[in-house]
Structures are given as structure tokens and as C-alpha cells.
C-alpha positions, 0 to 999 in steps of 0.5 A: 590590312588594306589592298594597297599594303597587301600588294606592296608586300606582295610585290616586296616578296616577289622582289626579294625572291627573284634577287632584285633585293639583297638581304642584310647587304648580300648579293642578290642571286643571279637574275637569270638563274632557273636552278637555285631557288629561295626555300619553299620556292623551288619548282620541286616543293611547289610542283608537290604541293599543287599536285597533291592538291589536285589528287585530293579534289573531286572532278572539276565542275567550275565550282557549281554544286553538282558533281561533274557529269564529264571531265572538262579541259581545265582538269585535264590540263591539271592532270597532264602537268601532274603526270609530266611533273611526277614522271620528271621527278621520278615520284612514284607514289605521286604517279600512282595516285594520278594513275588511279584517278583514272582507273575508274574511267575504265569502268563505273565512271566511264561516262566522265570521258568527254564526247570529243566533239569539241576542242575543250572535249577533245584535249582530255585525250592528252591524259590517257596518252601520257599515261600510256607513254609512261606505262605502256599499258595499251589500254590508255593508247586505245582511248587516247588515240581513239580521241586523237583520231576522232578530231581529224574525222569526218564532221558529224551532225553534233559537231559545234562549228557550223564551218566543220565541213569546209575546214575539214575538206581543206585538211584542217580538224572540223573542230576549228574555230579560230579562237586562240584557246584552240591552239592548246587543245588542239595541239596537245592531244595530237602532239601527245599522240605522236609522242606515243606513237611515233606517227608523223601524221599527228604532229604534221596535223598540229603544225599545219593547224598551228600556222593557219592560227598564226596567219590568221590571228597573230597581230604585227605586235606579236600578241594575238586577238582572242578571235578575228571578230574580237580585237583584244589581247586577253591574257590567258587566250594568249597564254594557250597560244604561247603554251601550245606553240612551246609544247609543239616545238618540243617535239616538232621535227627539225626537218618539218616544213612548218617548224621555221614559221612557227618558231617565228610566231613563238619568237616574235610573241615572246619578245612582246610579252617582255614589253608588257611584263609588270615589275613584279613578273606578272601580266594582266588580264588585257595584256596591253591595258595597264589598268587591267587587273593582274591575272595569274593563269596567263602569267603561269603560261607565259612563264612556261612558254619562256622557261621552255624557250630558254632551256631549249635554246630558242631564246636568248638566255641573257634576255629571257631567263630573268624574265622567266625567273621573275614571272615564276617567283611573281606567282608564288605570292598568289599561291595560298595556304591551302595551295589555291592560286588567287587572281585566276580569270574565270572560263570565258567566252569570246565577246567584241567588248573590252569591259567584258574582259574586265569584269570576268569573275576573279577565281581562287583555286580554278584549275585554269590557273594551277594547271600552268604551275605544274607546267612551269615546275616540269619545264624548270627541271627539265 
């Protein structure tokens, strides 16, 4: 089967599932319905499939043949998503397996806990914090809070950012890089620390950092450059920003002085994303480039952000619910029988080179792409 035929079949399946086409003259499903789904496409069914596949997988090591020496952020994000899904669906068996995966980290495998000296390492704290929120086992709280607090500690010699001291002196984390990826990595661990303790210092930190990134990287069209010196609207990078704002807004107190600014940036981004969503519900590797390839990790993150906005009344339901439904169902043809997601951009640094983003590998089963499917499943069930 050639690629054109495969793409056509995938598009037809996505449209059929989304309700944009009818079957045997039947009326299509409400295009903005986020509760009722064709068989095999519900968030309950998909969430279990992706979570169980994660549990059965070894620690993620970017497809290298050697065992992982440290837990990397794509695994953290998938683990966190699986935990939120298990909690919401009250799936005790699934939760036990996810907790059992952590147990060796208290002993024989403690070296797998990453050194929290960089945003990609520090986000790991969200996993023990979510485990604490569910279980109230203080072993998890000790690990998670230690990591969250370390993120705002005075910079040390092994800090990666050359501007660490400057950011710290201004009240920001010394791990600040001004890459859009950071606004999920920093935000999630701090908001989880707030959810676990109720201590406002954590949510206030995250909000203030978010505003600084919004003011620096968001462009007039609502999208974000990957970094100040990289003027491209990379899909997953923008996805990290969308998901980070959504997680923050879920728990940011109404009276927080930064909430209005963050909501403004979030809504501006969502309005822009509507304009670039493809007919099959997905978005592209470079969002505004029609010739760029379909990319599923960014699509999943944008779907999560829109679902969350509709469910919480931040976004107009009539406008955004159809886009959210189409995005969720648009992802499903990219999940294969092994529960691996296709067309996932590999781990990506920044580079001021358009072709660099076009040439990134298109992975299968990469946890960058598995994680947001679990976030979406949870968001749809909230």
C-alpha cells in the first residue's frame, strides 16, 4: 500500500470517528462531544492500553542499546500521565504497578533518580509528588520536595546555564534557559509541590517564571519561538508551553497576581492553534509550515490544552470542543497494534536552522509521544 493511500485511509478513519462523516445515512455524532466515543476510541480504552504498555517497558533510554543510567524526562512525563489516569479511573491494579515501578528507587536502583541540576532532570520530582498525593506515603514527599526545592536553590558549580547566578539573583530558578520546553519541566514539578503541600511559594514561583517566558518568547501570532535566537514555531516545543500553562492554570489560585497574564497568553495561543489545525485534527512539526510533516507529540499536547480549557470553561465550548475532539480522534490512527505511537519527533535541541527541524527523526513508540496521550485521556475523563 503506497503512502498516499495509507494517508487517505487514516484521514477517512479520523473523520469518521470524529463524526465529520456519517455511516449508512445515520446522523453524525455531535462534533463537540467530549463524552461519547466510538468503540475502541474512548479515553478509558486508550488510556489503559498506553499505560499498560508503559509499565511493561524498561526504563527509557532514547532507543540506545545500553540500559538507562538515569530516568529521563520523557519517562517522567509518561509515568506522571499514567498515574493521573490510574487515579482518576480508580484503577487500583494499574496504580499498584506504577507504584511498584518506583519502589526499587528507594534502594537498589536509587542511582536512577536524576541529579536535579537541569530542567530535564528536575521534572522527575513530579512522579514522587503525585505518588505522595495519592498515597500520603512521606517517603515520596521527601524525594519530591527535595527536588522541587533544589530547583530554586543557589546555583552550584555543575549548573548547566551560564546565566544561573543572574537568574537566581532576580528570583527565578537558576535552571532557567529561556527554551519553551522549560515551561512544562519547571512548571510541573513546582505545581505538584503546591498540590502536595498547599504551600503557595511553589505555585508563585511557577507563575512568575511562566510570565517571564511569556513576555520573552510569545510572538504576536500567539505561538512561541523555540528560543530567542531560534525563530521557528516547533510543534512539540509549543506543546510543552501549552501543556505547562494548562497544568499551572488548573491549580493557580484565582487571586494570584499572575493568573490574568497567564490566561491571556494561554488563550492567545489556543486561538492561533485553531488556525493551523489540519483537517485530520493534527498539527505539524513546524506549526505554520504546510509542507512540514504531521507530528503526534505536539498534537497530543495541544489536544490536552484544548480539552482542559473546554472542561474548565476557559475556552468557548462551541469553538474549541470540536477541535479538541478532532485532535483526540486524529491521534488514534497513529497508534499501532503494539500501542506504540508513530510520527513522534525525536529529542530535539534548539538550532537556528529550518531544515534541522524538518530533518528530525520520526520515531515510533517514543515516550515523548506516549505521554500526552495519557494526559489527554485523563483530561477527557475529568
